[in-house]
Backbone as ProteinMPNN parsed JSONL, in Angstrom:
{"seq_chain_A": "MRRPLFLPTARQLNWLLPIAFLSLGEALYLRYLAIENGTVSLACQAGLDTWLCGTFRLTIILFHYQVFGGVALAAAVLNLLRPSLVLIALALAATAFGLVLHNADLSALAAGVLILSLARPASAAG", "coords_chain_A": {"N_chain_A": [[0.854, -1.162, 0.041], [0.582, 2.22, -0.843], [2.027, 4.878, 0.808], [0.595, 8.051, 1.974], [1.516, 11.298, 0.537], [3.359, 13.921, 2.231], [1.629, 16.542, 2.826], [0.832, 19.807, 3.734], [-2.092, 20.786, 5.448], [-4.995, 22.889, 4.623], [-5.46, 24.574, 6.67], [-2.859, 24.591, 7.948], [-1.405, 25.716, 5.836], [-2.411, 28.221, 6.014], [-1.043, 29.285, 8.102], [1.556, 28.986, 7.188], [1.892, 30.474, 4.833], [1.757, 33.322, 5.654], [4.017, 33.34, 7.295], [6.149, 32.894, 5.494], [5.764, 35.017, 3.74], [6.02, 37.328, 5.436], [8.55, 36.899, 6.361], [10.074, 37.137, 3.975], [9.329, 39.867, 3.277], [10.522, 41.28, 5.504], [13.122, 40.549, 5.118], [13.574, 41.789, 2.667], [13.042, 44.552, 3.341], [15.21, 44.965, 5.226], [17.389, 44.633, 3.597], [17.119, 46.589, 1.531], [16.403, 48.943, 2.632], [17.989, 49.314, 4.729], [20.59, 47.997, 4.697], [21.65, 48.445, 2.045], [21.009, 51.107, 1.707], [22.627, 54.044, 1.597], [22.67, 56.214, 3.422], [21.5, 55.39, 5.739], [22.998, 53.082, 6.264], [25.632, 54.172, 6.675], [25.148, 55.818, 8.943], [24.486, 53.86, 10.826], [26.815, 52.422, 10.899], [28.407, 54.331, 12.031], [27.634, 54.331, 14.674], [25.08, 54.87, 15.497], [22.371, 54.343, 17.635], [19.788, 52.434, 17.302], [16.876, 50.545, 16.881], [16.701, 49.608, 14.312], [19.436, 49.88, 13.481], [20.63, 48.084, 15.248], [19.488, 45.641, 14.404], [20.433, 45.739, 11.781], [23.282, 45.444, 12.324], [23.318, 42.849, 13.517], [22.338, 41.331, 11.374], [24.365, 41.675, 9.536], [26.453, 40.322, 10.789], [25.413, 37.699, 10.976], [25.161, 37.16, 8.272], [27.91, 36.977, 7.463], [28.822, 34.627, 8.595], [27.123, 32.905, 7.286], [24.661, 32.002, 8.356], [21.953, 32.191, 7.794], [21.667, 30.626, 5.428], [22.663, 28.215, 6.333], [20.966, 27.472, 8.479], [18.633, 27.32, 7.074], [19.175, 25.183, 5.323], [19.744, 23.141, 7.128], [17.191, 22.901, 8.507], [15.667, 22.2, 6.254], [16.766, 19.694, 5.49], [16.297, 18.193, 7.786], [13.599, 18.304, 7.77], [13.129, 16.877, 5.458], [13.844, 14.259, 6.317], [12.191, 13.916, 8.545], [9.179, 14.811, 8.283], [7.647, 17.958, 9.36], [5.615, 20.522, 10.472], [6.718, 22.681, 11.834], [9.402, 22.584, 11.154], [9.149, 23.045, 8.384], [8.118, 25.665, 8.421], [10.319, 27.056, 9.603], [12.454, 26.436, 7.786], [11.304, 27.732, 5.509], [11.264, 30.481, 6.342], [14.016, 31.039, 6.869], [15.117, 30.378, 4.411], [14.014, 32.399, 2.868], [15.245, 34.69, 3.968], [17.872, 34.071, 3.513], [17.994, 33.817, 0.681], [17.426, 36.548, -0.102], [19.354, 38.038, 1.292], [21.814, 37.414, 0.336], [22.943, 34.934, 0.914], [22.81, 32.85, -0.891], [23.723, 30.365, -1.963], [23.619, 28.147, -0.122], [20.953, 28.641, 0.695], [19.49, 28.305, -1.643], [19.945, 25.584, -2.183], [18.683, 24.572, 0.084], [16.085, 25.339, -0.56], [15.509, 23.651, -2.675], [15.698, 21.134, -1.447], [13.611, 21.403, 0.309], [11.464, 21.457, -1.42], [11.683, 18.846, -2.473], [11.067, 17.417, -0.096], [8.296, 17.829, 0.104], [7.46, 15.949, -1.746], [7.962, 13.623, -0.554], [7.031, 10.487, 0.876], [4.869, 10.538, 3.767], [5.52, 9.959, 7.249], [4.489, 6.889, 9.021], [3.26, 7.619, 11.45], [2.266, 10.017, 10.929]], "CA_chain_A": [[-0.035, -0.028, -0.029], [1.367, 3.423, -0.94], [1.838, 5.915, 1.841], [0.266, 9.43, 1.297], [2.539, 12.281, 0.611], [3.265, 14.848, 3.297], [1.088, 17.764, 2.408], [0.181, 20.588, 4.733], [-3.539, 21.007, 5.306], [-5.334, 24.236, 4.41], [-5.213, 25.351, 7.977], [-1.481, 24.721, 8.112], [-0.897, 26.694, 4.772], [-2.79, 29.563, 6.455], [0.085, 29.695, 8.957], [2.82, 28.922, 6.463], [1.99, 31.683, 3.885], [2.098, 34.564, 6.317], [5.403, 33.281, 7.873], [6.953, 33.021, 4.411], [5.723, 36.333, 3.132], [6.545, 38.233, 6.38], [10.107, 36.715, 6.305], [10.529, 37.78, 2.703], [9.254, 41.267, 3.437], [11.447, 41.712, 6.505], [14.482, 40.523, 4.449], [13.619, 42.938, 1.622], [13.145, 45.724, 4.103], [16.499, 45.054, 5.789], [18.364, 44.762, 2.495], [17.057, 47.741, 0.648], [16.143, 50.224, 3.485], [19.115, 49.551, 5.752], [22.004, 47.614, 4.215], [21.983, 49.117, 0.74], [20.764, 52.553, 1.754], [23.813, 54.631, 2.047], [22.599, 57.109, 4.609], [21.17, 54.5, 7.026], [24.178, 52.224, 6.509], [26.634, 54.927, 7.214], [24.687, 56.146, 10.28], [24.516, 52.701, 11.706], [28.394, 52.099, 11.114], [28.931, 55.385, 12.795], [27.325, 54.089, 15.926], [23.614, 55.179, 15.828], [21.822, 53.173, 18.479], [18.317, 52.346, 17.109], [16.506, 49.104, 16.654], [17.087, 49.286, 12.906], [20.931, 49.659, 13.425], [20.9, 46.821, 15.815], [19.143, 44.641, 13.43], [21.524, 45.939, 10.813], [24.552, 44.824, 12.74], [23.067, 41.433, 13.66], [22.171, 40.841, 10.094], [25.776, 41.64, 8.931], [27.182, 39.303, 11.557], [24.855, 36.447, 10.624], [25.506, 37.042, 6.997], [29.295, 36.649, 7.319], [28.867, 33.258, 8.983], [26.192, 32.19, 6.512], [23.801, 31.427, 9.255], [20.675, 32.081, 7.056], [21.685, 29.533, 4.509], [22.901, 27.011, 7.148], [19.861, 27.214, 9.25], [17.651, 26.954, 6.078], [19.587, 23.847, 4.782], [19.676, 22.131, 8.24], [15.841, 22.701, 8.688], [15.107, 21.527, 5.069], [17.173, 18.378, 5.46], [15.56, 17.553, 8.878], [12.214, 18.153, 7.309], [13.142, 15.681, 4.48], [13.948, 13.051, 7.071], [11.066, 13.719, 9.457], [8.357, 16.021, 7.933], [7.078, 18.601, 10.416], [5.095, 21.856, 10.182], [7.612, 23.696, 12.474], [10.531, 22.568, 10.311], [8.795, 23.699, 7.168], [8.071, 27.143, 8.625], [11.718, 27.504, 9.856], [13.095, 26.434, 6.504], [10.739, 28.855, 4.66], [11.714, 31.738, 6.809], [15.375, 31.119, 6.725], [15.414, 30.526, 2.968], [13.656, 33.709, 2.313], [16.296, 35.61, 4.451], [19.128, 33.724, 2.792], [18.032, 34.312, -0.703], [17.449, 38.027, -0.242], [20.575, 38.622, 1.884], [23.048, 36.909, -0.405], [23.421, 33.486, 1.316], [21.922, 32.161, -1.934], [24.116, 29.037, -2.263], [22.995, 27.169, 0.709], [19.557, 28.825, 0.673], [18.875, 27.751, -2.903], [19.97, 24.189, -1.917], [17.641, 24.41, 0.978], [14.806, 25.472, -1.216], [15.308, 22.419, -3.486], [15.491, 19.98, -0.54], [12.258, 21.693, 0.8], [10.516, 21.008, -2.473], [11.797, 17.402, -2.492], [10.381, 17.048, 1.073], [6.997, 17.744, -0.074], [7.158, 14.846, -2.55], [8.395, 12.462, 0.187], [5.865, 9.947, 1.673], [4.798, 10.912, 5.182], [5.794, 8.748, 8.185], [3.289, 6.229, 9.483], [2.659, 8.276, 12.621], [1.595, 11.218, 10.353]], "C_chain_A": [[0.88, 1.18, 0.048], [0.977, 4.382, 0.129], [1.48, 7.264, 1.162], [1.476, 10.345, 1.415], [2.319, 13.257, 1.77], [2.866, 16.161, 2.713], [0.473, 18.524, 3.364], [-1.329, 20.782, 4.41], [-3.8, 22.524, 5.03], [-5.166, 25.192, 5.629], [-3.76, 25.597, 8.258], [-0.919, 25.652, 7.148], [-1.322, 28.021, 5.228], [-1.83, 30.109, 7.402], [1.359, 29.845, 8.151], [3.042, 30.114, 5.564], [2.339, 32.966, 4.498], [3.635, 34.536, 6.831], [6.305, 33.477, 6.618], [7.003, 34.452, 3.797], [6.241, 37.52, 4.125], [8.132, 38.106, 6.375], [10.681, 37.368, 5.144], [10.44, 39.244, 2.827], [10.183, 41.885, 4.382], [12.867, 41.649, 5.865], [14.623, 41.571, 3.448], [13.866, 44.276, 2.372], [14.567, 46.064, 4.621], [17.553, 45.342, 4.724], [18.269, 46.2, 1.853], [16.798, 49.058, 1.397], [17.215, 50.341, 4.576], [20.461, 49.209, 5.231], [22.466, 48.399, 2.953], [21.659, 50.549, 0.667], [21.887, 53.215, 2.42], [23.673, 55.436, 3.273], [22.373, 56.31, 5.836], [22.37, 53.599, 7.304], [25.295, 53.006, 7.148], [26.389, 55.453, 8.67], [24.876, 55.021, 11.169], [26.01, 52.272, 11.992], [29.021, 53.152, 11.955], [28.645, 55.224, 14.289], [25.917, 54.502, 16.428], [23.056, 53.939, 16.523], [20.373, 53.102, 18.341], [18.083, 50.869, 16.854], [16.84, 48.7, 15.248], [18.643, 49.032, 12.793], [21.294, 48.417, 14.18], [20.611, 45.631, 15.075], [20.132, 44.606, 12.31], [22.815, 45.141, 11.114], [24.456, 43.382, 12.932], [22.976, 40.795, 12.256], [23.548, 40.589, 9.406], [26.527, 40.443, 9.585], [26.719, 37.892, 11.073], [25.125, 36.125, 9.112], [26.896, 36.523, 6.723], [29.466, 35.22, 7.809], [27.875, 32.359, 8.257], [25.186, 31.373, 7.298], [22.416, 31.284, 8.588], [20.644, 30.822, 6.222], [21.928, 28.174, 5.199], [21.727, 26.488, 7.846], [18.746, 26.6, 8.195], [17.97, 25.464, 5.575], [19.356, 22.78, 5.878], [18.075, 21.792, 8.505], [15.139, 21.895, 7.459], [15.463, 20.013, 5.115], [16.529, 17.53, 6.602], [14.17, 17.278, 8.46], [12.077, 17.067, 6.242], [13.109, 14.332, 5.293], [12.749, 12.854, 7.967], [10.208, 14.977, 9.236], [7.698, 16.535, 9.193], [6.73, 20.021, 9.958], [6.084, 22.925, 10.718], [8.881, 23.739, 11.614], [10.396, 23.291, 9.022], [8.822, 25.316, 7.37], [9.447, 27.686, 8.823], [12.503, 27.549, 8.595], [12.633, 27.481, 5.534], [11.339, 30.173, 5.012], [13.276, 31.975, 6.481], [15.848, 31.168, 5.31], [15.168, 31.803, 2.451], [14.747, 34.785, 2.727], [17.494, 35.276, 3.674], [19.176, 34.115, 1.457], [18.137, 35.778, -0.953], [18.729, 38.615, 0.243], [21.835, 37.945, 1.524], [23.67, 35.674, 0.214], [22.703, 32.531, 0.319], [22.461, 30.649, -2.181], [23.515, 27.992, -1.414], [21.443, 27.302, 0.782], [18.863, 28.209, -0.571], [18.915, 26.147, -2.805], [18.917, 23.746, -0.95], [16.192, 24.425, 0.313], [14.488, 24.191, -2.077], [15.059, 21.26, -2.645], [14.067, 20.235, 0.061], [11.216, 21.203, -0.22], [10.45, 19.513, -2.497], [11.047, 16.806, -1.263], [9.043, 16.891, 1.008], [6.595, 16.587, -0.995], [7.499, 13.515, -1.81], [7.142, 11.833, 0.906], [5.969, 10.324, 3.159], [5.089, 9.62, 6.051], [4.43, 8.187, 8.536], [2.544, 6.96, 10.611], [1.835, 9.541, 12.092], [2.118, 12.48, 10.738]], "O_chain_A": [[1.815, 1.22, 0.848], [-0.198, 4.676, 0.35], [1.915, 7.598, 0.06], [2.332, 10.175, 2.283], [1.191, 13.399, 2.24], [3.71, 16.851, 2.14], [-0.483, 17.995, 3.931], [-1.734, 20.919, 3.255], [-2.891, 23.337, 5.198], [-4.801, 26.365, 5.551], [-3.404, 26.669, 8.749], [-0.001, 26.385, 7.515], [-0.643, 28.983, 4.868], [-1.762, 31.331, 7.541], [2.157, 30.746, 8.412], [4.125, 30.694, 5.494], [3.161, 33.693, 3.94], [4.359, 35.53, 6.788], [7.241, 34.267, 6.749], [8.046, 34.985, 3.417], [6.799, 38.52, 3.676], [8.867, 39.093, 6.385], [11.672, 38.09, 5.255], [11.429, 39.902, 2.502], [10.644, 42.992, 4.102], [13.684, 42.553, 6.041], [15.672, 42.208, 3.352], [14.795, 45.016, 2.05], [15.061, 47.186, 4.504], [18.459, 46.154, 4.905], [19.28, 46.882, 1.686], [16.963, 50.144, 0.841], [17.315, 51.364, 5.254], [21.388, 50.016, 5.301], [23.578, 48.926, 2.898], [21.983, 51.199, -0.327], [22.131, 53.033, 3.613], [24.539, 55.341, 4.142], [23.002, 56.54, 6.869], [22.72, 53.379, 8.463], [25.875, 52.52, 8.118], [27.307, 55.511, 9.488], [25.421, 55.214, 12.256], [26.382, 51.851, 13.087], [30.072, 52.917, 12.551], [29.297, 55.87, 15.109], [25.633, 54.476, 17.626], [23.211, 52.783, 16.129], [19.684, 53.664, 19.192], [19.009, 50.086, 16.643], [17.227, 47.556, 15.01], [19.081, 48.106, 12.111], [22.226, 47.727, 13.768], [21.384, 44.673, 15.085], [20.617, 43.539, 11.932], [23.322, 44.342, 10.327], [25.39, 42.667, 12.569], [23.564, 39.732, 12.056], [23.837, 39.541, 8.829], [27.166, 39.66, 8.882], [27.546, 37.022, 10.801], [25.293, 34.962, 8.743], [27.066, 35.695, 5.828], [30.415, 34.625, 7.299], [27.785, 31.172, 8.568], [24.891, 30.224, 6.969], [21.758, 30.273, 8.835], [19.698, 30.039, 6.303], [21.472, 27.133, 4.727], [21.457, 25.287, 7.859], [18.097, 25.583, 8.439], [17.059, 24.646, 5.449], [18.855, 21.688, 5.61], [17.699, 20.634, 8.687], [14.221, 21.094, 7.636], [14.621, 19.162, 4.832], [16.254, 16.343, 6.43], [13.605, 16.216, 8.722], [11.037, 16.418, 6.137], [12.388, 13.404, 4.926], [12.312, 11.717, 8.145], [10.42, 16.024, 9.848], [7.236, 15.749, 10.021], [7.45, 20.632, 9.168], [6.249, 23.969, 10.088], [9.398, 24.827, 11.362], [11.282, 24.02, 8.575], [9.428, 26.086, 6.624], [9.752, 28.73, 8.248], [13.16, 28.549, 8.308], [13.439, 28.065, 4.811], [11.852, 30.902, 4.163], [13.678, 32.986, 5.904], [16.813, 31.859, 4.981], [15.959, 32.333, 1.671], [15.102, 35.653, 1.929], [18.132, 36.203, 3.174], [20.17, 34.674, 0.993], [18.824, 36.228, -1.871], [19.188, 39.609, -0.319], [22.798, 37.899, 2.29], [24.86, 35.427, 0.019], [22.083, 31.542, 0.712], [21.668, 29.791, -2.571], [22.946, 27.027, -1.924], [20.717, 26.315, 0.905], [17.762, 27.667, -0.478], [18.004, 25.483, -3.299], [18.315, 22.685, -1.113], [15.302, 23.635, 0.626], [13.342, 23.75, -2.163], [14.264, 20.405, -3.037], [13.373, 19.246, 0.296], [10.207, 20.6, 0.147], [9.368, 18.929, -2.537], [10.435, 15.748, -1.41], [8.484, 16.014, 1.667], [5.407, 16.264, -1.013], [7.344, 12.431, -2.373], [6.316, 12.557, 1.462], [7.067, 10.407, 3.709], [4.929, 8.47, 5.641], [3.394, 8.836, 8.396], [1.317, 6.902, 10.685], [0.89, 10.013, 12.723], [1.615, 13.516, 10.302]]}, "name": "protein", "num_of_chains": 1, "seq": "MRRPLFLPTARQLNWLLPIAFLSLGEALYLRYLAIENGTVSLACQAGLDTWLCGTFRLTIILFHYQVFGGVALAAAVLNLLRPSLVLIALALAATAFGLVLHNADLSALAAGVLILSLARPASAAG"}
């Protein structure tokens, strides 16, 4: 007997879609309105202490260590091995950040693994 594929229900998708779009929106906001905006970038590097500058500094540190792509790939591989809604959400959010914030190598691989995990049969426990 063939096992069913792991597909999120409509209710689960109602949680996954906002997570993915909000992550993508925040990543685009950080990239284009903080990191690549010369005025904001220079002010933050000069020591301005605002929440945007704190997020700017944290994002730069995480970018240098490829944390976005690494977390996305780890969550996607774990989701491939043991499908879970939490892992899909984490992988989607980290992949969005990684693709927008130039951790594209690991994030693109994570996106591929995440797509493959949706074609994988679900475990017997469901």
